[in-house]
N, C-alpha and C positions, 0 to 999 in steps of 0.2 A: 280929773285924774286921767292921766295918759295911759295908753295900753303898756308902754314901757315900764311905768311905775307898777302897774298891776303884774306884769311879768316878773318884776323884781320881788314883789311880795310872794309870788308862788316859788320862785327860786330860793327865797329865804326858808320858806316852809320845807321845801324839798332838800335843803342843805346843798344847793347847787351854786356853782360859781356864777356871778352876774354875767349876763349875756349868753347863757347857754341854752335858754328855752326860746322856742318859737311858737306862734299860735298854731301852727299846723302839726306839732309834735303829738303823736299818739300817746296818750297816758299810760296804757297798758305796756308800752315799750319801756317806761321809766321804772327801774327797780325801786326808785325812792318813792314812787306813788303807792303807798301802803296804808294799813290801817291807821298808823300814827299820823300820816300826812292827812288823812281823811278827817281825823279828830282835829288836827291843827287848823285845817281849812274851815271846818265848822266854827271853831273858836274865832278865827280871823274874821269870818263873815259877820259874827255877832258883834265883836269888838270894833272892828274898822268900818263896817258898812251898816251896822245896826239892823242886820237881816238875819232871819232864822232860816236855816236850810237843813234838810234831813240827809242822812247818809245814803238813803235810797235814792234821792235826787242826784247826789254826787256820783253815785255808782253808774248812772246813765251817762255821764260825760265820756265822750270818746277822745276828744283832743283838748289841748291846752285852751283853744278858743272857746270851748264849751264852758270852761271854768272862768274865763275872762268875761264872758257875757253876763254872768250873774254878779260879777264884782264891779257893779256900777252903783254909785250913790244916788 
């Protein structure tokens, strides 16, 4: 799975237009990165990647790149 595909998955969770996220984007600067997004990210990790991740782990993410790193099959 390419980085672009993973970025598209994050954009879908955050309800952003395709191509708007970059790996260096700071998550705290995104209004859409809220508690609903965290729950959606946890569900996506379980469904798409067969991985379990805790909210406390996600809260340590600083940039989109941090989220992309865990999105590897």
